[in-house]
N, CA, C and O atoms as a MOPAC input file, in Angstrom:
PM7 MOZYME 1SCF
protein

 N      0.77100 1    -1.17300 1    -0.01300 1
 C     -0.00500 1     0.01700 1    -0.10900 1
 C      0.91500 1     1.22400 1    -0.02600 1
 O      1.46300 1     1.57900 1     1.01700 1
 N      1.04300 1     1.81100 1    -1.17200 1
 C      2.00300 1     3.01700 1    -1.27300 1
 C      1.25000 1     4.16000 1    -1.56600 1
 O      1.82000 1     5.14500 1    -2.03700 1
 N     -0.05500 1     4.16300 1    -1.33200 1
 C     -0.80000 1     5.57400 1    -1.59700 1
 C     -0.48800 1     6.60800 1    -0.64800 1
 O     -0.76900 1     7.78200 1    -0.89000 1
 N      0.12900 1     6.21400 1     0.52100 1
 C      0.61000 1     7.05100 1     1.62000 1
 C      1.94600 1     7.00400 1     1.79700 1
 O      2.51700 1     5.91400 1     1.80300 1
 N      2.63800 1     8.19700 1     1.96700 1
 C      4.21300 1     8.25800 1     2.12500 1
 C      4.57500 1     9.19400 1     3.28800 1
 O      4.52100 1    10.41000 1     3.10400 1
 N      4.92500 1     8.71100 1     4.42300 1
 C      5.24500 1     9.30000 1     5.61600 1
 C      6.72100 1     9.92200 1     5.32700 1
 O      7.45300 1     9.44500 1     4.46000 1
 N      7.07600 1    11.00200 1     6.11500 1
 C      8.44100 1    11.55700 1     6.05200 1
 C      8.48900 1    12.47500 1     7.44700 1
 O      7.49100 1    12.78400 1     8.09800 1
 N      9.74000 1    12.81000 1     7.73600 1
 C      9.90600 1    13.68700 1     8.75300 1
 C     10.48500 1    13.04100 1    10.07000 1
 O     10.85600 1    13.76500 1    10.99400 1
 N     10.55200 1    11.74300 1    10.13600 1
 C     11.04800 1    11.03900 1    11.23100 1
 C     12.53100 1    11.27600 1    11.43100 1
 O     13.19900 1    11.72200 1    10.49800 1
 N     13.02600 1    11.02500 1    12.49400 1
 C     14.42400 1    10.94800 1    12.73200 1
 C     14.78900 1    10.88700 1    14.31600 1
 O     13.98700 1    10.47100 1    15.15200 1
 N     15.90100 1    11.28400 1    14.58200 1
 C     16.36500 1    11.18000 1    15.89800 1
 C     16.36600 1    12.56700 1    16.64200 1
 O     16.93800 1    13.55500 1    16.18100 1
 N     15.73200 1    12.55700 1    17.73800 1
 C     15.49400 1    13.91300 1    18.58600 1
 C     15.79900 1    13.67000 1    19.91300 1
 O     15.57900 1    12.54600 1    20.36500 1
 N     16.34400 1    14.67300 1    20.72300 1
 C     16.40500 1    14.54800 1    22.16300 1
 C     15.02000 1    14.90300 1    22.78500 1
 O     14.10700 1    15.55700 1    22.27900 1
 N     15.09400 1    14.30300 1    24.02000 1
 C     13.78900 1    14.54300 1    24.79700 1
 C     13.46500 1    15.95900 1    24.84600 1
 O     14.39700 1    16.74400 1    25.02300 1
 N     12.24500 1    16.41500 1    24.71000 1
 C     11.96300 1    17.80100 1    24.76900 1
 C     11.92600 1    18.58600 1    23.40000 1
 O     11.45700 1    19.71100 1    23.22900 1
 N     12.52900 1    17.75000 1    22.44100 1
 C     12.56400 1    18.44000 1    21.11900 1
 C     11.25900 1    18.12200 1    20.43300 1
 O     10.36300 1    17.46400 1    20.96200 1
 N     11.21000 1    18.65900 1    19.16000 1
 C     10.10700 1    18.68000 1    18.24600 1
 C     10.38200 1    18.04300 1    16.93800 1
 O     11.51900 1    18.12100 1    16.47400 1
 N      9.48200 1    17.44600 1    16.32900 1
 C      9.51700 1    16.88900 1    14.94900 1
 C      8.19900 1    17.21500 1    14.20900 1
 O      7.14600 1    17.28000 1    14.84200 1
 N      8.24200 1    17.39700 1    13.02800 1
 C      6.98200 1    17.43300 1    12.24200 1
 C      6.88500 1    16.35500 1    11.14900 1
 O      7.68200 1    16.37100 1    10.21000 1
 N      6.00300 1    15.49300 1    11.24100 1
 C      5.77400 1    14.38300 1    10.36500 1
 C      4.73500 1    14.86000 1     9.16000 1
 O      3.76300 1    15.60200 1     9.30000 1
 N      5.13700 1    14.32500 1     8.12000 1
 C      4.29900 1    14.62800 1     6.90400 1
 C      3.72900 1    13.28100 1     6.32400 1
 O      4.40900 1    12.25700 1     6.38800 1
 N      2.48800 1    13.29100 1     5.76300 1
 C      2.05700 1    12.03100 1     5.00900 1
 C      1.35300 1    12.57900 1     3.79700 1
 O      0.31400 1    13.23900 1     3.83800 1
 N      2.02000 1    12.24100 1     2.71200 1
 C      1.59200 1    12.52200 1     1.34900 1
 C      0.71300 1    11.64400 1     0.66400 1
 O      1.18800 1    10.55700 1     0.33500 1
 N     -0.50100 1    11.89300 1     0.37400 1
 C     -1.40600 1    11.08200 1    -0.27800 1
 C     -1.39300 1    11.20900 1    -1.64500 1
 O     -1.37900 1    12.34000 1    -2.13100 1
 N     -1.39700 1    10.06700 1    -2.46400 1
 C     -1.43000 1    10.06900 1    -3.90300 1
 C     -2.79200 1    10.32700 1    -4.45100 1
 O     -2.86300 1    10.67100 1    -5.63100 1
 N     -3.85200 1    10.21000 1    -3.76700 1
 C     -5.15100 1    10.37100 1    -4.23300 1
 C     -5.43200 1    11.82100 1    -4.29400 1
 O     -4.99800 1    12.65100 1    -3.49600 1
 N     -6.28500 1    12.08200 1    -5.42700 1
 C     -6.67100 1    13.61000 1    -5.55700 1
 C     -7.84500 1    13.77100 1    -4.71000 1
 O     -8.13400 1    14.94500 1    -4.47700 1
 N     -8.60200 1    12.87000 1    -4.18700 1
 C     -9.71100 1    12.89700 1    -3.42300 1
 C     -9.40700 1    12.80600 1    -1.93700 1
 O    -10.20600 1    12.27400 1    -1.16700 1
 N     -8.34900 1    13.28000 1    -1.56600 1
 C     -7.87600 1    13.11100 1    -0.20000 1
 C     -8.82400 1    13.81600 1     0.65200 1
 O     -9.15600 1    13.23500 1     1.68500 1
 N     -9.28900 1    14.88900 1     0.42500 1
 C    -10.18100 1    15.69300 1     1.27000 1
 C    -11.38800 1    14.93600 1     1.74400 1
 O    -12.02400 1    15.27100 1     2.74300 1
 N    -11.68200 1    13.89200 1     0.98200 1
 C    -13.01700 1    13.16600 1     1.40000 1
 C    -12.81800 1    12.15100 1     2.36000 1
 O    -13.79900 1    11.48500 1     2.69200 1
 N    -11.61900 1    11.90000 1     2.90700 1
 C    -11.33500 1    10.80800 1     3.81500 1
 C    -10.82500 1    11.38100 1     5.24100 1
 O    -10.10900 1    12.37600 1     5.35700 1
 N    -11.29700 1    10.61600 1     6.26900 1
 C    -10.73500 1    10.87900 1     7.51200 1
 C     -9.30000 1    10.22200 1     7.56800 1
 O     -9.08000 1     9.16800 1     6.97100 1
 N     -8.39600 1    10.83100 1     8.25200 1
 C     -7.04000 1    10.47400 1     8.22800 1
 C     -6.60300 1    10.32900 1     9.65700 1
 O     -7.15700 1    11.03000 1    10.50400 1
 N     -5.63100 1     9.45700 1    10.01300 1
 C     -5.18600 1     9.26500 1    11.19100 1
 C     -3.62900 1     8.86700 1    11.21300 1
 O     -3.07100 1     8.35800 1    10.24100 1
 N     -3.01500 1     9.14700 1    12.38900 1
 C     -1.72900 1     8.77700 1    12.83200 1
 C     -1.69300 1     7.61300 1    13.72200 1
 O     -2.41800 1     7.65200 1    14.71600 1
 N     -1.08900 1     6.76600 1    13.55300 1
 C     -0.63000 1     5.64100 1    14.48600 1
 C      0.77600 1     5.46800 1    14.67000 1
 O      1.58400 1     6.02600 1    13.92800 1
 N      1.14800 1     4.65200 1    15.71100 1
 C      2.53500 1     4.42000 1    16.01800 1
 C      2.62800 1     2.97200 1    16.62200 1
 O      1.70600 1     2.40800 1    17.21200 1
 N      3.93400 1     2.43000 1    16.37600 1
 C      4.17900 1     1.10700 1    16.85100 1
 C      5.65900 1     1.13700 1    17.47900 1
 O      6.64300 1     1.30700 1    16.75800 1
 N      5.74000 1     0.98400 1    18.68900 1
 C      7.02500 1     0.85800 1    19.39500 1
 C      7.47000 1    -0.48000 1    19.38100 1
 O      6.62800 1    -1.37700 1    19.34200 1
 N      8.83500 1    -0.77700 1    19.41100 1
 C      9.22600 1    -2.02000 1    19.43200 1
 C      8.71800 1    -2.94600 1    20.37600 1
 O      8.79300 1    -2.60600 1    21.55600 1
 N      8.18800 1    -4.11300 1    20.08900 1
 C      7.59100 1    -4.86100 1    21.15200 1
 C      6.18100 1    -4.69100 1    21.52800 1
 O      5.55200 1    -5.49800 1    22.21200 1
 N      5.68200 1    -3.50300 1    21.00300 1
 C      4.26700 1    -3.20900 1    21.50700 1
 C      3.37100 1    -3.42600 1    20.15100 1
 O      3.85700 1    -3.61600 1    19.03600 1
 N      2.01900 1    -3.36500 1    20.44400 1
 C      1.08300 1    -3.27900 1    19.44700 1
 C      0.91400 1    -1.94200 1    18.83800 1
 O      1.12500 1    -0.95100 1    19.53700 1
 N      0.56000 1    -1.82000 1    17.62100 1
 C      0.27200 1    -0.54600 1    16.98000 1
 C     -0.80000 1     0.23700 1    17.87100 1
 O     -1.72600 1    -0.38700 1    18.39000 1
 N     -0.66800 1     1.50100 1    18.02300 1
 C     -1.65200 1     2.25100 1    18.84500 1
 C     -1.97500 1     3.54400 1    18.13400 1
 O     -1.11700 1     4.17700 1    17.51800 1
 N     -3.16500 1     3.89500 1    18.23100 1
 C     -3.64700 1     5.07300 1    17.62900 1
 C     -3.21200 1     6.36400 1    18.37900 1
 O     -3.23400 1     6.45900 1    19.60600 1
 N     -2.84400 1     7.27600 1    17.59100 1
 C     -2.17300 1     8.66000 1    18.03800 1
 C     -3.20400 1     9.78600 1    17.98000 1
 O     -3.52900 1    10.45300 1    18.96200 1
 N     -3.71600 1     9.94900 1    16.67600 1
 C     -4.59000 1    11.07500 1    16.40500 1
 C     -5.33200 1    10.89400 1    15.11200 1
 O     -4.86300 1    10.15700 1    14.24500 1
 N     -6.49300 1    11.54400 1    14.93800 1
 C     -7.36500 1    11.39300 1    13.82200 1
 C     -7.78300 1    12.89600 1    13.53700 1
 O     -7.99000 1    13.74400 1    14.40500 1
 N     -7.86400 1    13.06000 1    12.26500 1
 C     -8.41700 1    14.29900 1    11.74200 1
 C     -9.37700 1    13.94100 1    10.81200 1
 O     -9.10700 1    13.15800 1     9.90100 1
 N    -10.62700 1    14.51000 1    10.97000 1
 C    -11.73200 1    14.19500 1    10.05300 1
 C    -11.92400 1    15.27800 1     8.88000 1
 O    -11.21200 1    16.28000 1     8.82000 1
 N    -12.90600 1    15.00900 1     7.98500 1
 C    -12.96600 1    15.91600 1     6.94000 1
 C    -13.26600 1    17.13300 1     7.31100 1
 O    -12.81600 1    18.10900 1     6.71000 1
 N    -14.11900 1    17.23600 1     8.41800 1
 C    -14.48600 1    18.54300 1     8.83100 1
 C    -13.36300 1    19.37600 1     9.51900 1
 O    -13.51800 1    20.56500 1     9.80000 1
 N    -12.34500 1    18.75100 1     9.74400 1
 C    -11.15000 1    19.41900 1    10.38700 1
 C    -11.14400 1    19.08300 1    12.01700 1
 O    -10.20900 1    19.47400 1    12.71600 1
 N    -12.18600 1    18.37600 1    12.53400 1
 C    -12.24200 1    18.04200 1    13.81400 1
 C    -11.22000 1    17.06100 1    14.04600 1
 O    -10.88900 1    16.30100 1    13.13500 1
 N    -10.61000 1    16.99800 1    15.35300 1
 C     -9.46600 1    16.15800 1    15.58600 1
 C     -9.77400 1    15.34800 1    16.94400 1
 O    -10.68100 1    15.69500 1    17.70000 1
 N     -9.04900 1    14.38200 1    17.15800 1
 C     -9.05100 1    13.57400 1    18.33400 1
 C     -7.74300 1    13.03200 1    18.55700 1
 O     -7.07600 1    12.62000 1    17.60800 1
 N     -7.25700 1    12.99500 1    19.93100 1
 C     -5.91900 1    12.53900 1    20.19200 1
 C     -6.06900 1    11.45600 1    21.24700 1
 O     -7.07200 1    11.30500 1    21.94500 1
 N     -4.88300 1    10.66500 1    21.29200 1
 C     -4.84000 1     9.68200 1    22.48600 1
 C     -4.28100 1    10.60000 1    23.56000 1
 O     -3.51600 1    11.54600 1    23.37200 1
 N     -4.79500 1    10.16400 1    24.74900 1
 C     -4.42900 1    10.84300 1    26.12300 1
 C     -2.84900 1    10.96900 1    26.08400 1
 O     -2.30900 1    12.01500 1    26.44600 1
 N     -2.16700 1     9.94400 1    25.66400 1
 C     -0.63100 1    10.19900 1    25.73000 1
 C      0.02800 1    11.19700 1    24.91800 1
 O      1.23200 1    11.42500 1    25.03200 1
 N     -0.71000 1    11.78800 1    24.11500 1
 C      0.07800 1    12.77500 1    23.21100 1
 C     -0.87800 1    14.12900 1    23.30000 1
 O     -0.53700 1    15.13700 1    22.68100 1
 N     -1.91900 1    14.11100 1    23.98400 1
 C     -2.78800 1    15.36200 1    24.02900 1
 C     -2.09200 1    16.34800 1    24.73900 1
 O     -1.50600 1    16.14000 1    25.80200 1
 N     -2.16300 1    17.58400 1    24.06400 1
 C     -1.46600 1    18.70300 1    24.50200 1
 C      0.04400 1    18.95500 1    23.96800 1
 O      0.65500 1    20.01700 1    24.08300 1
 N      0.51200 1    17.80500 1    23.37900 1
 C      1.98700 1    17.91600 1    22.93400 1
 C      1.89600 1    17.94300 1    21.40100 1
 O      2.56900 1    18.73600 1    20.74400 1
 N      0.98200 1    16.98700 1    20.80000 1
 C      0.89900 1    16.69800 1    19.37200 1
 C     -0.17500 1    17.43900 1    18.71200 1
 O     -1.25400 1    17.55100 1    19.29500 1
 N      0.01000 1    17.96800 1    17.52900 1
 C     -1.09200 1    18.47100 1    16.62200 1
 C     -1.31400 1    17.88900 1    15.35200 1
 O     -0.40400 1    17.88800 1    14.52300 1
 N     -2.43500 1    17.38800 1    15.10200 1
 C     -2.57400 1    16.78900 1    13.65700 1
 C     -3.30300 1    17.79300 1    12.83800 1
 O     -4.27100 1    18.40100 1    13.29500 1
 N     -2.85000 1    17.97500 1    11.63100 1
 C     -3.50600 1    18.95700 1    10.63100 1
 C     -3.43700 1    18.30100 1     9.26600 1
 O     -2.71800 1    17.33100 1     9.02700 1
 N     -4.24900 1    18.90600 1     8.36600 1
 C     -4.19900 1    18.58100 1     7.09200 1
 C     -4.26100 1    19.77200 1     6.02600 1
 O     -4.87800 1    20.81900 1     6.21800 1
 N     -3.63500 1    19.50400 1     5.03900 1
 C     -3.82600 1    20.46000 1     3.80000 1
 C     -4.32600 1    19.64200 1     2.70500 1
 O     -3.65600 1    18.76400 1     2.16100 1
 N     -5.57800 1    19.96500 1     2.38100 1
 C     -6.31200 1    19.31000 1     1.29900 1
 C     -5.83100 1    19.70900 1    -0.04700 1
 O     -6.09700 1    19.00700 1    -1.02300 1
 N     -5.07500 1    20.89800 1    -0.16100 1
 C     -4.63800 1    21.30600 1    -1.48200 1
 C     -3.40800 1    20.54400 1    -1.74300 1
 O     -3.22000 1    20.14000 1    -2.89100 1
 N     -2.53500 1    20.29400 1    -0.80900 1
 C     -1.35600 1    19.56500 1    -0.96700 1
 C     -1.59700 1    18.02600 1    -0.69600 1
 O     -0.62100 1    17.27600 1    -0.70100 1
 N     -2.76200 1    17.57500 1    -0.47900 1
 C     -2.96700 1    16.27000 1    -0.14800 1
 C     -2.13100 1    15.68800 1     0.92000 1
 O     -1.72300 1    14.53300 1     0.80500 1
 N     -1.82400 1    16.47400 1     2.04700 1
 C     -0.79400 1    16.12900 1     3.03600 1
 C     -1.55200 1    16.26000 1     4.30900 1
 O     -2.35300 1    17.15700 1     4.57000 1
 N     -1.16800 1    15.14400 1     5.16400 1
 C     -1.46000 1    15.24100 1     6.64300 1
 C     -0.20300 1    15.51600 1     7.41800 1
 O      0.83600 1    15.05100 1     6.94900 1
 N     -0.13800 1    16.23200 1     8.58200 1
 C      0.85300 1    16.47800 1     9.27200 1
 C      0.72200 1    16.13300 1    10.80200 1
 O     -0.37500 1    16.17400 1    11.36000 1
 N      1.83400 1    15.80500 1    11.43400 1
 C      1.69000 1    15.61500 1    12.82200 1
 C      2.88400 1    16.45900 1    13.54800 1
 O      4.03000 1    16.03200 1    13.68900 1
 N      2.51000 1    17.46900 1    13.89400 1
 C      3.42000 1    18.35400 1    14.82100 1
 C      3.61800 1    17.74100 1    16.21400 1
 O      2.64600 1    17.67900 1    16.96600 1
 N      4.78700 1    17.29700 1    16.59500 1
 C      5.08600 1    16.69200 1    17.75100 1
 C      6.07500 1    17.41900 1    18.66400 1
 O      7.28200 1    17.43400 1    18.42100 1
 N      5.54600 1    17.99700 1    19.68100 1
 C      6.45600 1    18.85500 1    20.69100 1
 C      6.55700 1    18.13800 1    22.08300 1
 O      5.78800 1    17.27800 1    22.51200 1
 N      7.58600 1    18.63300 1    22.65800 1
 C      7.72700 1    18.08700 1    24.00500 1
 C      7.99600 1    16.55400 1    24.02300 1
 O      7.48200 1    15.88900 1    24.92200 1
 N      8.72100 1    15.99700 1    23.14200 1
 C      8.87300 1    14.76200 1    22.92200 1
 C      9.53500 1    13.96600 1    23.95900 1
 O     10.55000 1    14.38200 1    24.51800 1
 N      9.01500 1    12.87000 1    24.22800 1
 C      9.43500 1    12.03700 1    25.31400 1
 C     10.08900 1    10.62000 1    24.76000 1
 O      9.76700 1    10.16300 1    23.66300 1
 N     10.95700 1    10.03200 1    25.55900 1
 C     11.45800 1     8.73200 1    25.09900 1
 C     10.35700 1     7.69400 1    24.74000 1
 O     10.52100 1     6.91200 1    23.80400 1
 N      9.32000 1     7.70100 1    25.44400 1
 C      8.13100 1     6.87300 1    25.16100 1
 C      7.48200 1     7.17600 1    23.95200 1
 O      6.64500 1     6.38200 1    23.52400 1
 N      7.74200 1     8.19500 1    23.34600 1
 C      7.27500 1     8.52800 1    21.91600 1
 C      7.87600 1     7.88100 1    20.82100 1
 O      7.42500 1     7.98900 1    19.68100 1
 N      9.06600 1     7.08200 1    21.16200 1
 C      9.94700 1     6.48000 1    20.09800 1
 C      8.99600 1     5.24600 1    19.59000 1
 O      8.47800 1     4.40200 1    20.32100 1
 N      8.90500 1     5.32700 1    18.35400 1
 C      8.16600 1     4.40900 1    17.54100 1
 C      8.17800 1     4.66000 1    16.03800 1
 O      8.56100 1     5.75300 1    15.62100 1
 N      7.77800 1     3.70800 1    15.20800 1
 C      7.48800 1     3.89200 1    13.89100 1
 C      6.15700 1     4.46400 1    13.63600 1
 O      5.16800 1     3.79000 1    13.92400 1
 N      6.01300 1     5.76700 1    13.07000 1
 C      4.68800 1     6.41300 1    12.96200 1
 C      4.06400 1     6.10300 1    11.52000 1
 O      4.72200 1     6.27300 1    10.49300 1
 N      2.91100 1     5.69400 1    11.52000 1
 C      2.13300 1     5.47700 1    10.38600 1
 C      1.01200 1     6.30600 1    10.10000 1
 O      0.25800 1     6.65100 1    11.01000 1
 N      0.81800 1     6.68900 1     8.81600 1
 C     -0.41500 1     7.35600 1     8.55000 1
 C     -1.39000 1     6.34400 1     7.98000 1
 O     -1.06300 1     5.25600 1     7.50500 1
 N     -2.72700 1     6.86000 1     8.08800 1
 C     -3.70600 1     5.84900 1     7.57700 1
 C     -4.95400 1     6.60500 1     7.03700 1
 O     -5.43500 1     7.54400 1     7.67200 1
 N     -5.43700 1     6.20400 1     5.92500 1
 C     -6.66900 1     6.57700 1     5.25300 1
 C     -7.65500 1     5.72100 1     6.00100 1
 O     -7.70400 1     4.49900 1     5.85500 1
 N     -8.41400 1     6.38400 1     6.78400 1
 C     -9.40200 1     5.59400 1     7.72700 1
 C    -10.47500 1     5.03500 1     6.91600 1
 O    -10.87800 1     3.93000 1     7.27900 1
 N    -11.03400 1     5.57400 1     5.87400 1
 C    -12.12700 1     5.09400 1     5.07100 1
 C    -11.66000 1     3.97500 1     4.19900 1
 O    -12.36200 1     2.96600 1     4.12900 1
 N    -10.51100 1     4.05700 1     3.50800 1
 C    -10.00300 1     2.98400 1     2.67000 1
 C     -9.16200 1     2.01500 1     3.25400 1
 O     -8.94000 1     0.94700 1     2.68200 1
 N     -8.63400 1     2.33100 1     4.44500 1
 C     -7.76500 1     1.35100 1     5.24000 1
 C     -6.33700 1     1.41200 1     4.59500 1
 O     -5.56300 1     0.48200 1     4.82400 1
 N     -5.96700 1     2.40500 1     3.84000 1
 C     -4.53100 1     2.46100 1     3.47100 1
 C     -3.59200 1     2.95900 1     4.52900 1
 O     -3.87000 1     3.85000 1     5.33200 1
 N     -2.47500 1     2.32000 1     4.46300 1
 C     -1.46900 1     2.61500 1     5.37200 1
 C     -0.03500 1     3.00300 1     4.61700 1
 O      0.38500 1     2.39900 1     3.63000 1
 N      0.50200 1     3.89200 1     5.13100 1
 C      1.79600 1     4.27900 1     4.67900 1
 C      2.91500 1     3.33500 1     5.24000 1
 O      2.66500 1     2.48400 1     6.09300 1
 N      4.05100 1     3.51500 1     4.75800 1
 C      5.17000 1     2.46700 1     5.19900 1
 C      5.85000 1     2.86900 1     6.49800 1
 O      6.66700 1     2.13700 1     7.05700 1
 N      5.48300 1     4.05700 1     6.95500 1
 C      6.02300 1     4.40900 1     8.33700 1
 C      7.30000 1     5.26500 1     8.30700 1
 O      8.13200 1     5.16500 1     7.40500 1
 N      7.40700 1     6.09500 1     9.32400 1
 C      8.65800 1     6.84100 1     9.39600 1
 C      9.00800 1     6.71100 1    10.90200 1
 O      8.14400 1     6.79600 1    11.77500 1
 N     10.37400 1     6.49100 1    11.16900 1
 C     10.77500 1     6.08400 1    12.40900 1
 C     11.20300 1     7.38300 1    13.22700 1
 O     11.95500 1     8.21500 1    12.72000 1
 N     10.72100 1     7.51300 1    14.44000 1
 C     11.06200 1     8.55000 1    15.42000 1
 C     11.61000 1     7.90900 1    16.58500 1
 O     11.06700 1     7.00100 1    17.21500 1
 N     12.78800 1     8.47400 1    16.84300 1
 C     13.51400 1     7.91200 1    18.00800 1
 C     13.89800 1     9.27100 1    18.87400 1
 O     14.49900 1    10.23800 1    18.40600 1
 N     13.43200 1     9.14200 1    20.20900 1
 C     13.49900 1    10.25400 1    21.14100 1
 C     14.52800 1     9.60500 1    22.07900 1
 O     14.32500 1     8.52800 1    22.64100 1
 N     15.60700 1    10.31000 1    22.20200 1
 C     16.67800 1     9.93000 1    23.30600 1
 C     16.55700 1    10.71800 1    24.48900 1
 O     16.22500 1    11.90300 1    24.52200 1
 N     16.86300 1     9.94800 1    25.51200 1
 C     16.79200 1    10.66500 1    26.91700 1
 C     18.16500 1    11.15800 1    27.43000 1
 O     18.24900 1    11.73400 1    28.51400 1

């Protein structure tokens, strides 16, 4: 499933910030609810945030107040601004088209302590 491509991951110290991007190849991107998930080594994939077509958002408690999900329907891109990063945020982050169940390949985020 290569309809979604994540980027922006990397190595950052605790307290730092990263901005992840997810570019969708579909021109009807604006019709779909989108979400960010993450999977840490040895853990199940967990939901991080969702942004609906209306622009409404939802966040997991673990990232609420630190992460911001957004979308640019002109650029067919979804973003995840991650601030005040913690070591427990270390994971591979995936974007998802909720309606079509398309997943990106993931971008790795490592937060050092």
